[in-house]
N, C-alpha and C positions, 0 to 999 in steps of 0.2 A: 977208737969208738968201740963200744960194746957190741957183742953179738946180738942178733935178733932173739935168740933163746933166752939170754939174760934179760933183755928188756920185757919180753912176754912173761917171764916168770915174775918179774918185779911188778908188772901190772896186775897179774893174777893174784899174787900175794896181797897187794893193797886192796884189790876188790874183796878178798876174803876178810881182810882187816876191817873194811868198811862194813861188812855184814855184821861182824862181831861188835863193832862200834854201835850199830844200830840195836843189837840185842842188849848191849850195856846200857843204852839209853832207856830202853823199856824197863829194865830192871830197876834203875834209879827212879823212874817215874812211879813205880809201885812202892819202893821202899821209903821214899821221903815225900809222902803226900802232904804232910802237915808242915814239915821244915824244909821249904823248897830251896831257900838260899843255900842251906848246908848241902842238900842234895846236888845242886848245880856245881858248887865248888868241888865236891868230891868227884863228880862226873868228869870235870874237866881235868882234874889232877890225874885221875885214872886214864882219861883219854891220851894225855901226853905220855904216860907210861905204857900205853899200848901201841901208839902210832910211832913214836920216836924210835924205839927198838926195831919196829918193822922197817922203818926207812934205813936205819943203819944196817940191817941185815940185807935188804934188797939191793941198795946201791950206795952204801957208805954214807948215807945221810944227805945226799944230793937231792935237792928239791926241784921238781919239774912239774910243769903244768899237767902233763899226761898223767902222772902219779897222783896228783890231787883230784883230777877228774875220775880216775878209776876208783879212788877212795870214796867219792861222793856217789858214784854209780853203784858201788857196793851197798851203801847206805839205802839208796833209793830202791834197789832190788830187794833188799831185806824188808823195807816198809811195804812194798808192793806185794811180795809173795808170802812172807812169813809173819808179818806184824800181827795180823788178827789172830792167828792160831796160837802164837807164842804169848801174846798178851793175855788172851783168855786163859791160857794154861798156868800162867804166872799169877793171875788173879785168883784161880782156883786153889793153887798151892798156898798163897797168902791166907785165903780164907781158912783152909784147913789148919794151918799152923796157929792162926789167931784162936780158933776154937779149941785147939788142943792144948796149948800151954800158955796163952797169952804172950805169944812171941812178939807181936807187933804192937802191944799196948803200952 
């Protein structure tokens, strides 16, 4: 049986991974507004590349319900606390890049 410190660090790391996952979702919402299917596919590929190494690092890839709940709580906390300000900032950056060089056209 693993120590409590190991389990708490696993939960914390997957909570932070969930927050990054929420940020990644916001980025893909803004980048792929017209080509939604391509954006969804890229989002899920990058999600696997983000979450699977985090699972391998925390507990050697062992799936547990508590880790999944921690990941989803991280996404929920990101959406509740940071979503509005980060999404607004990303929209402003996108607008400036679009006007500057035609980056998103």
